C-alpha positions, 0 to 999 in steps of 0.5 A: 699759847701761840701755837694754840691758836691755830689748834682753837682756830681749826677746831672752831672751824671744823664745828661751824662745817659739821653744823653749817647750813648749806644749799640742798642738791637739786638733783635729777629724777632717778633713773627709769627701770628698764622699759619704763617710760618715767616723769620727773617725780622724784621720791626723794624730793617729793614724797614723804618718809613716813608710813600711810598710817595715822591715829586720827582722834576725833576727825570727822566729816560729811563727805558727798554721796556717803554723808558723815564719816567718823575716824575717832580712834582708829588708825586710818590711812590718808592715801589720797592727801599723801598722793595730792600732797607729793603731786602738790610738791611736784608741780610747786617745786618743793621740797617736802620735810625729809626729816619727818619719818613718823606720823606728824603730830596733831595741830601741825601744818604738815599733818593739817596740810595732808588732812585737807588734802585727804578731803580734797582728794574725795571731793574735788571734781564733783566727788568724781573719785568717791563716785567712781569707787561707788560705782566700781565696787558694784562692777564685775571683773570680767565683761558680761555677755547676753546672747554673745552681745556684751551688756557691761564692761568689767573692770579689766576692760574698763582698766585697760581704757583708762590706762589707754585713753587716761593715763599712758597720754599725761604719764608720756607728757610728764605729768604724774597722775593720781590713781584710784585703786579699786580693792573691794567689791559690793557692799564694803564700806569704800574706805578699803580702796586706795589711792596713790600716784602714777609716775611712769608706765611700761606697755606690756601688749593686749592693752595692759601695761605696768605702772610705776607709783609712789604708794604712802603705803611702802616710802622709802626704806631699807626693803624700798630704797628708791620709794617706787612700786609697781602695779601691773594690769595683767595679773592685777599685782602691786610688786616692789620691783618692776617686773610682773613677777617680781616680789609682791609688795602684798599678797591682794590683787586689785580689781581695777584702775582709774584716774582719780580727779585732782586741782593743783594746790601750792604746800606751805613753806615751811614746813615744805623747802624750795629747791636751794633753800638752806637747810640745816645739817647736824654733824654727820649728815651726808647729802645723797640720793637713795640707791637707784631704781631696781631694773 
């Protein structure tokens, strides 16, 4: 019986260690791809693990410029809300609920927060992002000239100017920037456009650039282990790796990019946590970082 005591104590210690609450590590941001200037946005801490696909139920909202918008019974992306919430996490130095790998359930604080930030993404700054989407949908890709004089800037020129004067200075200061991606044209509903978060850049010459982004459509996964994809203004492609000629995230091309207005907001704790908060781990859990960004 005496020799059984240490064995029982050892077993209890192992069980306690497996389920012990430990401090979440405060790791540095992942390394930058070659030639890129990156902010300290860390996808492991600041981005969501679930894909931007939502069953919106009976959700409806009145929006400036377009009036009532109903999302009843469709799968819909809340890309603006997820991008804003990720940037909120960065500014507030809070960690997203990493255990949430599927769409948050109705009525949960996480779902409610993302939805509220979706509305904010379209209405802050006098509905600046929504107005820009509606305006740029009607613009041509290339500059328009009359008798050799430019009479209208096209989206290629406008995107270069946005990068040079709006995106690059902020990213160089370490500030992630919400982006509007213009994907559709003409009378097409603006919901076919997209919102993402720029977290780094690389100059490509002639005013062109590659922009590292967190895209809620491509979270951390086996196919995208660092949670970052890349937009290239030269060929208007989105790739999984940093090269403009790399594997494409999808077959389409974006038409234009612009900086979207943003206002800070602190996400709620819980479900967010602060660095150093004690988190409960299950037996066998390994605390670590995803694979480094592909170079």
